[in-house]
SENUPA-10490 format. One line per 8 residues: for each residue x, y, z of N, C-alpha, C, CB. Coordinates in steps of 0.05 Angstrom, whole numbers, plus 5000, padded with zeros to 4 digits. Each point is the difference from the previous one (the first is absolute). Glycine has a CB too. Layout:
<nodes>
X:Y:Z:X:Y:Z:X:Y:Z:X:Y:Z | ... $
</nodes>
This chain:
<nodes>
5017:4976:5000:4983:5024:5000:5018:5025:5000:4963:4975:5025 | 5029:5045:4958:5016:5025:4999:4993:5017:5024:5001:4998:4950 | 5020:5012:5064:4995:5017:5023:4984:5025:4993:5043:4984:5020 | 4940:5025:4998:4983:5023:4995:5016:5025:4995:4966:4979:5029 | 5056:5025:4985:5017:5024:4996:5009:5002:4971:5014:4997:5048 | 4996:4981:4941:5010:5000:4973:4977:5005:4980:5036:4968:5013 | 4941:5021:4992:4977:5005:4983:4992:5030:5000:4984:4953:5009 | 5017:5059:5015:4994:5028:5002:5021:5017:4986:4978:4991:5044 $
5047:5002:4958:5021:5015:4986:4997:4998:4970:5031:4991:5038 | 4962:4985:4953:4997:4996:4971:4976:5016:4990:5019:4954:5005 | 4960:5047:5010:4976:5015:4992:5006:5030:4999:4971:4965:5020 | 5044:5044:5000:5008:5029:5001:5017:5007:4977:4998:4999:5049 | 5021:4984:4943:5017:5006:4978:4984:5000:4974:5039:4979:5024 | 4942:5003:4974:4983:4999:4976:4984:5026:4997:4997:4950:5003 | 4993:5060:5020:4984:5025:5000:5018:5023:4992:4970:4981:5036 | 5055:5019:4975:5018:5022:4993:5007:5000:4970:5019:4997:5046 $
4985:4979:4943:5006:4998:4971:4976:5010:4984:5031:4961:5009 | 4945:5030:4999:4976:5008:4986:4996:5031:5001:4979:4955:5011 | 5027:5057:5012:4997:5029:5003:5021:5014:4983:4982:4994:5046 | 5042:4996:4954:5022:5013:4984:4993:4997:4970:5034:4989:5036 | 4956:4989:4956:4993:4995:4973:4977:5019:4991:5014:4952:5004 | 4967:5052:5013:4977:5018:4994:5010:5029:4998:4969:4969:5024 | 5049:5039:4994:5010:5027:5000:5017:5005:4974:5001:5000:5051 | 5015:4980:4942:5016:5001:4975:4982:5003:4976:5036:4972:5021 $
4942:5013:4978:4982:5001:4978:4986:5027:4998:4993:4950:5004 | 4998:5060:5019:4986:5026:5000:5019:5022:4991:4971:4984:5038 | 5054:5014:4970:5020:5020:4991:5004:4999:4970:5024:4996:5044 | 4977:4980:4945:5003:4996:4971:4975:5011:4985:5029:4960:5008 | 4948:5037:5003:4976:5010:4988:5001:5031:4999:4973:4960:5016 | 5035:5052:5005:5002:5029:5001:5020:5011:4980:4988:4998:5048 | 5033:4987:4948:5021:5009:4982:4992:4997:4970:5034:4987:5034 | 4949:4993:4961:4993:4994:4972:4972:5007:4991:5033:4964:5005 $
4949:5043:5014:4972:5003:4993:4994:5022:4980:4990:4984:5045 | 5026:5037:4954:4995:5022:4981:5004:4990:4971:5015:5033:5035 | 5007:4952:4961:5005:4990:4972:4981:4977:4993:5048:5014:5005 | 4946:4970:5014:4981:4978:4995:4973:5011:4993:5025:4970:5031 | 4966:5050:4984:4974:5013:4994:5001:5014:4973:4992:5006:5050 | 5031:5006:4944:5003:5013:4974:4998:4981:4977:5029:5034:5022 | 4983:4943:4981:4999:4979:4980:4971:4991:4996:5047:4985:5011 | 4939:5011:5011:4972:4991:4999:4983:5021:4986:5006:4974:5043 $
4999:5052:4963:4984:5021:4988:5005:5001:4970:5002:5026:5043 | 5023:4971:4949:5006:5001:4971:4986:4977:4986:5044:5021:5009 | 4953:4956:5004:4987:4977:4988:4970:5003:4997:5036:4972:5019 | 4951:5038:5003:4971:5001:5000:4988:5028:4994:5001:4962:5032 | 5015:5059:4972:4991:5027:4994:4979:5011:5019:5010:4989:4954 | 4987:4999:5069:4980:5009:5020:5011:4997:5028:4962:4987:4969 | 5038:5035:5047:5014:4999:5025:4988:4980:5020:5011:5048:4993 | 4963:4951:5009:4987:4981:5018:5007:4971:4993:4962:5033:5008 $
5036:4961:4966:5007:4973:4991:5030:4994:5004:4962:5003:4966 | 5054:5017:5030:5029:4997:5004:5006:4994:5030:5009:5031:4962 | 4977:4982:5056:5004:4994:5029:4992:4971:5006:4991:5048:5011 | 4987:4943:4978:4991:4973:5005:5020:4980:4988:4952:5015:4999 | 5058:4991:4978:5019:4982:4987:5026:4999:5015:4980:5011:4956 | 5030:5012:5054:5025:5001:5015:4996:4985:5027:5013:5044:4978 | 4964:4960:5035:4995:4987:5025:5000:4970:4997:4973:5039:5015 | 5014:4951:4964:5000:4971:4994:5028:4990:4995:4953:5004:4981 $
5063:5011:5005:5028:4992:4995:5016:4998:5026:4998:5022:4955 | 4999:4997:5063:5014:4999:5025:4990:4977:5018:5007:5050:4997 | 4967:4945:5002:4990:4977:5016:5011:4974:4990:4958:5026:5008 | 5044:4971:4966:5012:4975:4989:5030:4999:5005:4965:4999:4964 | 5047:5024:5035:5029:5001:5006:5005:4990:5029:5006:5038:4967 | 4977:4971:5051:5004:4992:5028:4994:4970:5003:4987:5045:5016 | 4993:4945:4970:4993:4972:5001:5023:4982:4990:4952:5012:4994 | 5061:4998:4985:5022:4984:4988:5027:5012:5005:4968:4985:4964 $
5035:5029:5059:5025:5014:5006:5024:4981:5002:4973:5033:5025 | 5022:4942:4981:5023:4981:5002:5013:4995:4973:4977:4978:5038 | 5009:5029:4940:5011:4995:4974:5016:5024:4990:4962:4970:4990 | 5039:5052:5025:5014:5024:4992:5030:4995:4999:4964:5029:5019 | 5049:4978:4959:5029:4998:4997:5013:5027:5005:4994:4963:4966 | 5021:5039:5055:5011:5026:5009:5021:5010:4980:4991:4987:5047 | 5017:4998:4933:5018:5009:4980:4988:5021:4982:5023:4955:5002 | 4950:5046:4998:4985:5018:4982:4985:5021:5017:4995:4963:4966 $
5001:5061:5024:4985:5020:5015:4972:4991:5008:5026:5035:4976 | 4966:4971:5048:4974:4992:5010:4978:5012:4982:5018:4998:5047 | 4985:5027:4945:4980:5014:4983:4996:4985:4973:5013:5043:5021 | 5009:4947:4967:4998:4986:4975:4985:4974:5004:5043:5020:4985 | 4962:4966:5037:4986:4975:5006:4970:5005:5004:5042:4982:5021 | 4951:5039:4994:4971:5006:5004:4987:5008:4974:5010:5015:5047 | 5004:5000:4936:4988:5008:4974:4996:4976:4982:5022:5044:5005 | 4995:4936:4997:4995:4976:4984:4975:4985:5010:5049:4996:4992 $
4946:5005:5034:4976:4988:5012:4976:5017:4991:5025:4982:5040 | 4977:5044:4961:4979:5018:4992:4992:4995:4971:5016:5034:5033 | 5004:4962:4950:4995:4996:4972:4984:4974:4995:5042:5025:4989 | 4965:4954:5027:4985:4975:4998:4971:5004:5009:5043:4975:5008 | 4953:5040:5013:4973:5005:5010:4984:5016:4979:5016:5000:5048 | 4997:5020:4940:4987:5016:4979:4993:4982:4976:5026:5040:5014 | 4992:4942:4978:4994:4983:4977:4976:4982:5006:5048:5001:4987 | 4951:4988:5037:4978:4983:5008:4973:5016:5000:5031:4973:5028 $
4970:5051:4982:4976:5017:5000:4991:5007:4972:5013:5018:5045 | 5007:4987:4938:4994:5007:4972:4987:4977:4985:5039:5030:5000 | 4970:4946:5006:4987:4976:4987:4971:4997:5010:5045:4977:4997 | 4951:5029:5028:4972:4998:5011:4983:5022:4987:5017:4982:5043 | 4994:5042:4954:4984:5022:4988:4994:4994:4971:5022:5032:5031 | 4997:4956:4955:4995:4993:4972:4978:4979:4998:5047:5011:4988 | 4953:4971:5030:4979:4979:5000:4973:5012:5006:5034:4966:5015 | 4965:5053:5005:4975:5013:5007:4990:5017:4976:5013:5001:5049 $
5005:5013:4937:4992:5016:4977:4989:4982:4978:5035:5034:5012 | 4977:4942:4985:4990:4981:4980:4972:4990:5007:5048:4987:4991 | 4948:5008:5035:4974:4990:5009:4979:5022:5001:5024:4965:5027 | 4984:5060:4978:4981:5022:5001:5010:5023:4982:4986:4988:5047 | 5013:5008:4926:5010:5020:4981:4986:5027:5002:5012:4963:4970 | 5004:5059:5029:4991:5027:4999:4987:5011:5025:4993:4992:4953 | 5005:4991:5068:4987:5009:5025:5018:5019:5015:4973:4957:5002 | 5019:5068:5001:5016:5020:5015:5026:5006:4987:4979:4984:5040 $
5024:5012:4934:5026:5004:4987:5009:5029:5000:4991:4960:4972 | 4990:5058:5022:5006:5028:4998:5009:5011:5027:4968:5005:4963 | 5018:4987:5059:5007:5009:5026:5028:4990:5008:4952:5001:5013 | 5054:4974:4980:5025:4988:5008:5023:5015:4986:4978:4955:5007 | 5019:5051:4967:5021:5014:4985:5004:5028:5011:4989:4973:4959 | 4990:5040:5048:5002:5027:5011:5015:5000:5026:4957:5013:4977 | 5036:4967:5040:5012:4998:5027:5030:4995:4998:4957:4984:5018 | 5051:5001:4961:5028:4992:4998:5019:5024:4997:4985:4957:4980 $
5007:5062:5003:5018:5022:4994:4990:5028:5009:5016:4973:4962 | 4962:5028:5053:4989:5025:5009:5013:5010:5025:4957:4987:4979 | 5070:5016:5020:5016:5010:5022:5019:5021:4990:4996:4955:5024 | 5003:5068:4989:5017:5022:4990:5029:4994:5004:4963:5032:5011 | 5054:4978:4971:5028:4997:5003:5010:5018:5022:5005:4989:4952 | 5017:5004:5062:5011:5017:5021:5005:5028:4990:5021:4960:5021 | 4973:5060:4996:5004:5028:4993:5029:5007:4999:4955:5012:5020 | 5054:5003:4960:5027:5009:4998:5002:5029:5011:5009:4969:4960 $
5011:5037:5055:5003:5027:5012:5016:5017:4981:4997:4981:5046 | 4999:5045:4956:5015:5020:4985:4999:4995:4970:5030:5005:5039 | 4945:4993:4951:4997:4994:4971:5007:5025:4984:4963:4967:5011 | 5057:5031:4972:5009:5023:4985:4982:5005:4976:5047:4991:5014 | 4943:4988:4973:4984:5003:4976:4975:4983:5003:5041:5009:4972 | 4936:5003:5036:4975:4985:5004:4991:4984:4976:4987:5035:5033 | 5018:4976:4943:4992:4987:4975:5015:4974:4997:4989:5044:4979 | 5038:4957:5026:5016:4976:4997:4992:4979:5022:5038:5027:4980 $
4956:4984:5044:4993:4982:5022:4974:4986:4994:5023:5029:5032 | 4958:4985:4956:4974:4988:4992:5005:4978:4979:4976:5044:5010 | 5042:4962:4972:5007:4980:4979:5013:4975:5012:5005:5037:4967 | 5013:4968:5052:5013:4977:5014:4979:4982:5013:5041:5029:5008 | 4940:4983:5007:4980:4985:5014:4983:4984:4980:4999:5034:5036 | 4994:4979:4942:4984:4987:4979:5014:4976:4989:4979:5044:4988 | 5047:4959:5006:5016:4978:4988:5004:4978:5021:5023:5033:4969 | 4983:4975:5056:5003:4980:5021:4975:4983:5004:5033:5031:5023 $
4944:4982:4976:4975:4985:5002:4997:4981:4977:4980:5038:5024 | 5028:4970:4952:4998:4983:4977:5020:4977:5002:4985:5038:4972 | 5039:4967:5039:5020:4979:5003:4990:4979:5019:5036:5033:4992 | 4951:4976:5030:4988:4980:5019:4980:4982:4986:5006:5033:5037 | 4977:4979:4947:4980:4984:4986:5013:4980:4981:4968:5038:5003 | 5053:4971:4983:5014:4982:4981:5013:4977:5015:5008:5039:4969 | 5006:4968:5053:5013:4979:5016:4980:4980:5010:5036:5033:5013 | 4941:4977:4996:4979:4982:5011:4991:4980:4979:4985:5036:5031 $
5017:4971:4943:4990:4982:4979:5022:4983:4988:4966:5034:4990 | 5059:4969:5019:5021:4984:4990:4997:4970:5008:5031:5040:5002 | 4980:4942:4983:5000:4972:5010:5013:4998:5027:5002:4983:4953 | 4988:4999:5064:5009:5000:5029:5030:4999:5003:4958:4977:5010 | 5056:5008:4974:5029:4998:5003:5014:5027:4995:4997:4953:4985 | 4994:5061:4995:5012:5027:4994:4992:5020:5022:4998:4990:4951 | 4977:5009:5057:4990:5018:5020:5015:4998:5026:4955:4997:4980 | 5050:4979:5029:5014:4995:5025:5028:5011:4999:4973:4959:5008 $
5041:5037:4970:5028:5008:4997:5003:5030:4998:5009:4956:4978 | 4974:5057:5006:5002:5029:4997:4993:5014:5026:4989:4996:4951 | 4993:4993:5065:4994:5012:5026:5024:4997:5018:4951:4989:4994 | 5061:4988:5007:5022:4995:5018:5025:5016:4992:4983:4954:5008 | 5024:5046:4967:5025:5013:4992:4997:5030:4995:5013:4957:4979 | 4966:5052:5008:4998:5028:4993:4985:5017:5020:5001:4985:4953 | 4978:5004:5059:4984:5015:5019:5012:4998:5029:4960:4993:4971 | 5051:4984:5036:5010:4996:5027:5030:5000:5002:4959:4974:5008 $
5055:5025:4970:5029:5003:5000:5016:4975:5008:4991:5046:5010 | 4996:4930:4988:5015:4976:5006:5020:4994:4978:4961:4982:5026 | 5061:5005:4981:5020:4991:4980:4989:4975:4986:5038:5019:5028 | 4975:4974:4950:4992:4976:4985:5001:4975:5019:5017:5021:4957 | 5004:4978:5059:5004:4977:5018:4977:4999:5021:5050:5002:4993 | 4944:5021:5018:4978:5001:5020:4973:4992:4988:5025:5036:5025 | 4970:4975:4951:4975:4993:4986:4999:4970:4993:4999:5047:4981 | 5025:4943:5012:5002:4971:4994:4992:4983:5024:5036:5010:4966 $
4974:4999:5058:4994:4985:5025:4970:5001:5007:5046:5009:5016 | 4942:5014:4978:4971:5004:5007:4982:4984:4980:5011:5045:5019 | 4995:4958:4956:4983:4987:4979:5006:4971:4996:4998:5044:4977 | 5026:4948:5033:5009:4972:4997:5005:4992:4971:4975:4989:5042 | 5040:5027:4944:5008:4992:4973:5028:5012:4994:4951:4999:4985 | 5063:4991:4995:5027:5008:4994:5002:5030:4994:5010:4954:4983 | 5014:5057:5022:5005:5029:4995:4996:5006:4970:5032:5002:5039 | 4976:4980:4944:4996:5004:4971:4971:5003:4993:5041:4973:4992 $
4942:5012:5021:4971:5003:4995:4990:5027:5010:4994:4950:5004 | 5017:5059:5019:4992:5026:5011:5007:5022:4980:5008:4983:5047 | 5017:5016:4942:5008:5020:4981:4983:5000:4975:5047:4995:5017 | 4946:4981:4973:4984:4997:4976:4972:5011:5004:5027:4960:4987 | 4961:5033:5035:4973:5009:5006:4999:5030:5004:4989:4956:5021 | 5031:5055:4993:5002:5028:5005:5003:5016:4974:5020:4991:5045 | 4997:4999:4937:5004:5013:4975:4974:5001:4984:5048:4985:5000 | 4938:4993:4999:4975:4999:4985:4979:5018:5013:5011:4953:4984 $
4988:5047:5042:4980:5016:5015:5005:5030:4994:4996:4965:5036 | 5029:5043:4967:5007:5029:4995:4993:5008:4971:5037:4996:5034 | 4969:4986:4948:4995:5006:4972:4970:5003:4995:5040:4974:4987 | 4944:5009:5025:4970:5002:4997:4990:5026:5012:4997:4950:5001 | 5012:5057:5023:4991:5024:5014:5008:5025:4983:5003:4977:5046 | 5022:5024:4946:5010:5023:4985:4985:5003:4974:5045:4993:5020 | 4950:4986:4966:4986:5001:4974:4971:5010:5004:5029:4963:4983 | 4958:5026:5038:4972:5008:5005:4998:5030:5008:4991:4953:5015 $
5028:5057:5001:5000:5028:5008:5006:5018:4976:5014:4987:5047 | 5005:5005:4937:5007:5016:4976:4978:5000:4980:5048:4990:5007 | 4937:4988:4990:4977:4999:4982:4978:5019:5010:5012:4953:4988 | 4985:5049:5039:4979:5017:5011:5007:5030:5001:4987:4960:5027 | 5039:5046:4979:5008:5028:5004:5021:5010:4982:4988:4993:5047 | 5022:4991:4935:5021:5008:4981:5028:4992:5010:4971:5038:4987 | 5048:4961:4995:5027:4990:5006:5016:5018:5018:4999:4977:4956 | 4993:5048:5046:5014:5020:5016:4990:5001:5029:5009:5026:4959 $
4973:4956:5048:4987:5003:5026:5019:4999:5024:4960:4979:4979 | 5062:5006:5019:5018:4996:5023:5022:5022:5001:4991:4951:4997 | 5010:5067:4984:5022:5019:4999:5000:5019:5024:4998:4997:4950 | 4978:5010:5059:4998:5019:5023:5001:4986:5027:4973:5029:4971 | 5030:4945:5029:4997:4985:5025:5019:5008:5022:4983:4962:4973 | 5041:5044:5019:5021:5006:5020:5002:5030:5007:5024:4961:4984 | 4958:5055:5004:5002:5029:5004:4992:5008:5029:4990:5007:4952 $
</nodes>
């Protein structure tokens, strides 16, 4: 029979480890939640849905925390989980749309992109700023309609600033595939914007 004292010590150590693990996880969430929420928002285009998506990703991350590889950034690992959750939800939504075609479609599309862009301070040229906002809104719509592989990569690399390697770890595909998808995505977006606003539309962008 195991002595009671040893059992108590073992239980206390287990509790200490569990507490330390929880504190570590909470710290990691605080450090990464802004970028994780940003990724979710870029994917779904709606702040409330993005919060739900990020929360689900963090819950799954905690559930499967033992599988985390400390050689990789925590944020990258959570974003890969978030992307899987998003893909699962997308498949469900496509199935529901197939089963209930056209039901609430206009409201859903309006909700997706009916969010104002962040306000810029010290606007030197209101006309150019208005044009920027108009083009940015159109870019969002174009990205939303890209094939999922291209959409994911252009969000990660161009909107969120991840490297090819980081995007590769999140999407779970080779860096060469990331480069190829990104090139095709950029080309599609650029062509669509130039068709809508003319080939000179990006000349004022850095002014």
